[in-house]
Every structure is written in structure tokens, then in C-alpha cells.
N, C-alpha and C positions, 0 to 999 in steps of 0.2 A: 162803374164796371161791371159790362153783362158778366152771371156767371158763367154762362156756357163760350165766354169768348174764345175762341183759337189761337195757341201758343206760335208766335214764328220765334224758333230758335238758328243761332248764328252757330257754323262748327266747332264752335269753341263749348257749348252749350250743350253735351249731349249727354249723359248721365241721369240716371233716373231721379237724382234730386234738383230739375228743372223740368221733366213733365212727368214723372209719376208718384209725386205726392200726395196727402190726401187729398189737399186743395185742387192738385194738378189732372187728377188721374182720366175723369172722364173731358177732358177737355181735347180738340181737333190738333193735331201739332203740322207746323209749315216749315218745311225746309227749299231754300232756295239756292241752287246751286249755280254761280256768278261768275259768267267767262269773261267779264272785265277786272274781276277781283283776282281770278287764278292767271291775268296776263301784265296788270299793271306792274311787278316789280319781278326781278330775277329770283325766284325763290326756289329753293332747293328740289330738286322734281320729288323727292321722296317726302320731300313736308307736304305738297300737293295730292300725291296720295296720300300719306294718309289722313288727311283732314276729309277728303272726300270718298276714300273707305268708311271714315269713321260716319259720315252723313248718310251715307248709302245704308249700310248696314242698322243705322237706326230705325231709316223709313222700311228698311223690311222687317225689324223687329214690332216695329209700331202697327205693322201693318193697316188696314183700312183705316183706322184711327191717323195716319197721316197725310197727306199731301208733300210729293216731290215734284219740284220744279227746275227744269234747265231753263234758266232764260240769261243774256245777256247782260241785263244790271239787276239789282234787289227791286227797284222801282217796278221793271217790268215784270218782275215775279208777282209782287203785293196788287200791281193791277192788273194781274189774267188769273190771282186768286180772288179778288171779289171783296172780299171781308175784311174787317178791322180786327188788328190783331191788338194778343199783350206782346211785349217785349221784356226779358231781363236786362239790368244793368248790360250795357253793352264793354267789351275789354280796350278799347282804343277812345283816344276823343273825338277822332275822325268820326268814329261810329256811330260816338254819343253826341255831334252834333247834326250827322243824318236822325237819326232816331227822334234826335226834339224837334228838327222840321215836319218829320212825320205825325208826331205828336199833336203839334201846332195844326200840323191839316188834316186830323181825324185819324189818319191812317194809320195811326198806334193809339189805341185806346187807353195804355196805362203802360209804366217804367216800374217794372219789379225790382226788388231788390236783388242781387245775385246772390246764390247759394255757393258761391264757386270759393267763397275764403270764410273761413272759420269768424275773422272781426268782421264787422260792418263799417262801412265808411264813414257813419258818424259815431261810432265808438273812437274808431279812428281820429278824426278832427279833435274829440274831446283828450284824449293822449296826446296828441301832437301841441295843443295850445298854443302859445306863443315863439314855442324853442328856433331856435335859431340853430343850433345844429344836432341829425339825428343818428343816435347811436343804437346799433343793433342790440347792444347788450341789454341796454334799458329798456326796450321793446322787447326782446324775448321773454326777459324773467317776468316782465308784464304779464306777457302772452300766457306763460305757465302758470303764475296765478290765477288768471284770470277762468281759464278751461282747468285747472286741475291737475295738470299734468305733470308726471315724475313729482309730485308734489308728499311731503310727510306735513301734513296739517299746514302752516305757516312760513315751513321752510321746505328747498326742496331735499331729496332724498339724498340720503348720505352728506349735507352740508353743502354741498357742491352745487353753484352753477351750471358750471363749464368746466365739460371736462377736452375741450379743445389740444392739451398742451398732451394730452393722451394717445392722440390721432393722428400724429404727426412724422409714421415710422418710415422710413426709404425704403425702397423694393427692396424684397430679400435678395441677396448676392447669391451668385451662381443658378439661378432658376429663372425660367422665363417667363413663367404665368405665377399666378398668385397656387394656382391649382387647385380652386375650391368647383362646389358645383356650379354649374356654365348658366344664365339668365334662362327664366321660361322664356321660349320662342314659339310666339302665334304661328296658328296654320292658314296659308293664304286659300280661297275657296272663289268661287264664279265671280264675287262683288269686287274681290282684290282684281281678276282677270280681265273684267270691264272695266274697272277704273283705268288700267294700265294702258288699255288700245284707246280709251278714249283721251286719254292723252297724250297717247304717239298722236293722232289724226288731228290733237289740237296745233301742236307742233309753237308750243308755248317759250318764251325765252327764258328756262330755267339755266340753274350752275348744278354741276353733282349729274352722280350716276344715278340711273335707274338702279333697284336692286330689290332681293326680299324684304318684304315688310319684316320689321325687328320689333315694333312696337305694338304694344295694344289699342284696339282704337272699338270697341264695346266695353260695356261695363260688365258683361262677365268677363272679358278676357280680362282687365281690369284687374280685377279681384283677382282672377288666379295670379295674376303678374305679382300682385303684392302680397298674396302669401305664399308664395314660390321664392321671394327676396327675405320675409321675416324666417321662414322656415330652414334656410340653407346659405344664403349670404350674409344677412345682419351682423352676424357674430363677427366677421371678418371685416366688414366695413368701415368701422371707425379707425383701427390701428394702420390699414394702409389708404386713410379716407384721399391724402393729399400727393399720394403715390404714384407715378405714372410708369407701365411697362409697356415696350412696344409690341410684345405680343399679347398682349393682354387688353385689350381695347376696353373693356366694360371692367376692368376689374371687380371690387365689390360693391358698386355701383348699385341703386336698385333698377334705373332704367323706367324709372316712373314718373319722369318729368311731362312725358305727351302726352300718357294720361289726365292724368293731375290739369294738364293746360286744355286739354282739350273737354273738362269740366265731367270727366266721366267717375271720376273720386272725387268722396268730400275728404278733408285735410284731416280732422279732426277723425275720419276712418282710419288713417292711413296713422296717425299717430299711434291711436288707441290699438291698433296692431302692435306698434313696434313698443308701446309700453307693456301689453300683456306680456311680449317675450321674454321682459325682463323680469316680469314680477314671476313668471313661473320659471326663470332658471335659463333660459334658454339662446341669450344674449348678454354680454357683458354690460354693462350700463357706459363704458362708454362707447361704444356703438349706437346703441340708444341714444343717447342724451347729443351724439352727433347730429344723425340721422332726424332727430325729431326738431333740432334747429335749424336744418336747412328746410324744413316745412312748414313747423308752424313759428319759425322764426326768419327765416329771410328770405321764404315766398312771400310769408304776409306783407314782409316789411317792404318787399320790392313793388308788391301790388299797390299796398296805401300811399308809396310816395309817389308811384306814377303819377296818382289824382292829385296830391297835395301839391306838389310842385309846378304841376299844371304842365303845359304843352310848349310852355319859353324855355322850359327847361333843357329841353333838347340843344338852345342855341350856345348853350354853357360853354366858355371856351378860354376856362381860364388862364390856360397855359399858353396860349395862342398857338394851336396846333393846325396848320392849315394843310399839309401835306397832302394831296389826296391818295389813295389809293392806288398801290400798283394793277395793273390788271391779272398779273400773273396773283395776285392775295385775291384779287374779286373773283377770279375764276377757278379758283380751289386748283393752282397748279402745283402740285409738288415736286414735280420735277427742275423747277425752277430754280428753289432757293437749296444751297449748299448744307448750311447746317442742319444738323439729323432732326434735332428735336421739330423744326419748325417745317421740314419737307416733311413727317411723318405725321406731323398734326395736319398738315393740308392734306396729304393723301389722306388718311382719316376721315377727317370732313367730307371730302368730293365723296370715298365709298360708302357712310352712311348717313350725314346732315348730323353728327354728331361727336362729342368728345367729352369727358368732364372737367369738371370746374377747373381743375390746373391747367390742363392744358389751355383753355380759355382765358384764365387770368393771366397763370404765368410764362405762354407762353406766346399765344396771338397777341394777347391784350398790351402783355410786356414790352413785347416788338415791338408795338403800334406806338407805345406810349413816348419809348426812345425814338422814335422814327420821328415822330408829329406828327402822326395820323390825324386829317381831321376828325374828331367824336363824332361829328353829328354824324358823318358818312359811315365812321365804322360803326355804328350803332343801328344804322337802318342795314348794314351787310350783317353783323349779326342777328339781326330778325329777319332776315330773309334768307340765310346759309345755312340757318339751324332749323332741326326737326321740332324742335321744343319751343321754338322763338317766334315770340309775339308782342305788339308794338305797346303792351304793358311791360314784358318781361326785361326790356333789354336796356331801357333809360339809365336806370338806377346804377344796371350791371356795368354797364358801360360809362357812360358821361362819369359817373359818381367813382363807385369802388376803380373800375380797370385804368380810366386814363385822368382819374382827378382834374376832371376840366370844370366841376362846380365849384373848385377851392378848398374843400373839405369840409361841406356840407356830412358827407356821408363817412370820408373813411380821415382817419386822423395821419394820413401819410401817403403817398405814391406807392402804390405798389410798381417797385420797379426792382429788377434784382438784376446782377451779374450770372455768369456763368457757373458759379459756385453751385448757385442755390439749385442749379437745374440739373448738375453732375450728382449733388445730392440725392436729391426729389426724384431722378429718372433713368433710366439707364440707356438714354440719348447717347451720350458725350461719348460713350466708349469706340463707339465705331465712325464719331463725325470727326473732317478733318482738319476742325478747328478745336484747339486747345482751351476749357475753358481757364486755363489758371493765366492764359496768356494775353495780354490787353494788345499787345503792338505785335506788328509781323505777320507775315503772310498766313500763319495760321492761328492767327489771332481771331479768339472766340467774338461773333460780334454783336451775343450781347451781355459779354464783359467790357469791351471798349465800349459798345454802345450805352452801357448804362454809365459811364464818366464823360461821355458824351453829352448824356444827358443830365445829370448831376452838373455842370458846368456851366450847362446854356440856363437852368433854371437857379442856379447858387444863391442870389439873393434870399430868391422866397425861402428855398431849402434851410437856408442858413438860420432864417428866425423860425423853423419849426423845430421845438426839442428831441424830436424822434429820426430828424435828417442832418441837424447841424456836425454831427460830430461826420457823416459822408462829406461834407464840403468840406471841414478842415483836413480830411486824410485825402482827398484832390489836391487839393491846393498844395500838399506835398508828393506827390508825383510825378519825379524829375521827369516823366517821359511825357506829360500831358500835350504840349504841344501837338508832337508830334501823332500820338493818340488820335484828337484832335481833326487834325489833319488827314490822316485817315479813315476815318469816319464819315469826313466829306467827300471823299474823294471813292469810299467803294462804292465799286459798281457791279459786285453781286446782285445786291438788290435793288 
């Protein structure tokens, strides 16, 4: 490997741990803006803005050290550049195949381990061994031990690994927002203006609205966003982590998924900042542990299982769900569905390209699961419609966690629920024309009725699962089951 070989960085490899470590500080950097990549899929308009803004900001930051090329394809850019390059491990199977081909051709000199995650792929492979089931809790505990996070010697601080039970409060009553400090917001600049103008001119097949940039796209912005979250919002994060309020889209969430997934922050940097807040007495342990579990646990788990399961994982469809995604769903048309929770979530997604994990899992995912939407198509939709969605992010989240299409490799049961859960954990139901307590009739909640339709459709499988067998027994005791099934088969509003 030539000591002076330049680095070719993708749009999700933008932090200083990629380009400015002691090993790489003197290397030239190549950034290629590919028009073909931008138009291959109907990405959310704001997602394209974020990635292009991040790349252009980095080029401006690096100055003469960087070369920024706008070409039709990556290969066009590499040919124009005319120098062999070094590449970090890319973040998708398709990109990995492309990089391997370039390596065989000598265009890429070497592929370096990614610094984007705390655990290496080699170490994960050793942990995974011959397992045939993968549970987050076992992985998360090992991560805590390995990196000595929230540990007191060999034991977890306060003797408890997981404080999730303390982080399930419903939204506070008689309030429209949590009333906490707002998130950190970036200030747009001339680079953002140029990106917006260029996207207008390209007339790409995007979804969602354009809008002000809401997320950090530089390392300095990301650190500022992190420190603001830790100082002002982390204390309230845990308690209302799973709650949804229609007038408070960010709640106490960090909004750090974008800068993390664009490679602007190192995960251990984020984890250590949160842990220090607890050690300093500035944030409760339940909030800190819950946040760290998302970053050091779930995010790393999703990344490694993406590679461990391989590209065929996208084809898993154990529940034989083949319904195509309806146009109103893919176009983020919140005016189409009548259910308040679904309408509001799609409207928010249209406006910002982001909703937090409960609307993703228990509104969008839960609805898709009940209606039998094709899980591969749903995964692609999540990856393109969300500003923090990338190829590696969504398969385990959707195929495994949300749709149970892997048959239980990830989760012990499907994440299906009726309207009672949504009534308890959101403030949507009070203003909805559907009644979450009703499964039959013109005001029957589509989630409540849809839940029993789902249970019936998969009754044989669910009856064999100790976590869902009781629901099958309850279904058989429903006197109006046949009417509910007929109603859901004929429901036209969706």
C-alpha cells in the first residue's frame, strides 16, 4: 500500500476518524458526487440534501487537500481522477461488490477497516460463532463488558443491565409537548443553498418535501448537537423514549442518527459523553442506559447482522407477505388514510424524512405487518424515505424486528399490536374517528381489527410460540371473529 495513496470517501464516511487520524492526515481525499446514484431510487428530497451538503462541506473544510468531482458515475469520477485510491469498507453489499471489482482492477489499492463502529466485523464473527438465533440483550451485555461502559468492575453499575422497564411512560396528560429544551438546529449556509439549487435543476424522482436542514452534516455540527443533547435533553430521554405526541415530533430524542450514519461521530464518543453525564449526576441512569443501548447495542447489532446474514436476508418472507405497498404509502400521502396515527406519521415523514422509532415500529411497521405488505419492498421504502436510512440500516430493523419475516432470528415474537397500545403510548386516538376499543363497525380501529385479522392469518405459527399462544386462544373466543375478518377483507379506506 503506497504511503501517500489518496482516500476515496463515500457520502457516509465524512468524519475526521476517516480522513484526519495520524495515519491519514497527510493523504489527499477524493469525493465523487454521482448523478446516477442520486436518481437510482426515489430518495427523500431532504436525504439527498443532507448527503450532498455533508460531502460539499467536507470538501470545503479540507480545502486543497480534497478533490471534488461531479460525474455521472463513480467509475467516471475515478477515471477522471486518474490515481489509485484507498477505500474504507463500504456500507452496502452492492458497494462492497463494486469496490472488490475495483480492487481486482487495481483502481483500489486496499480496503481499510471502517472506523464507523466500535466493534470490528472480525470480532463480531467470533462472537456470532455458530449461533442460530441472535438476541440483542446477549450482544449488548458483551458490548458493555468489552468496552467497559456503565460497568463497576465485572458487573453493571447498580447491578442492572437493562432499565427498559423504567423507560415506558406514556405521554404526559393534558400537555401537547414535553416542554423541554428544543433540539440543536443547524444554520444553513451558501453550500446548502447551492445543493438545493442543484437538486431543483436535476429534477430527480424524489419523495417528500424540501425543507430547512434539521440535522448536522459536519463534524463540528455533530459534536455541537451531541453536547446539546447530553446537556439539555438526555435527562428526559429515557422516561418518554417510547411515547408519541402529535405536537412534539422530536420528543427527547437525540436526532444524532443522521450524523452517526454519515460517519461524522464515532459511536464510543457518543456513548462516553452520555455515560459522563450520569457519572457527573446530570442525567438519570435509566435515560443514559437506554440511550447507550440504542447506540452501542442496537445500532452495532444491526450493522453486524447485515453482513452476517448476507444479501439473501432481504428475501426472507416467513409470513408469506406479498401485498404491494399502496401508492399513498410510498408517496407519503398523509391525507389519504383516516386513522389519525397513520395520517400524522406519514405527514411528518413527508415533511422531515424522520420520525422516531415508535412511529416506525408500532405505527408504520405494525400496519404493514397486519396488512401483509411485502417485507423486501417495505425495507427498500424505509431505506429511501428516511433521512437516516441506508442499505445496512433497514434489513434487520424491517425484515427481522418489524415484519418478523426472518421467522424469529431477531425477535421472539412479531411486533403486532392493536389500538390499545397506540391509545396508551400516543395522543393520536383522542382525535381519531376510529375507536381503539372497537374491532367491529364503522368506527372500528383498523389497528385493533387488523390485529385480530393478523392473528387469525398466522394462528398456526403463533399458537406454537409461547409468547403469542395466549393471543390465539383469545382470538378463538371472539364471538364476532368472522365478521371482523370479513370487515377487514373489505376495508376500502386503505
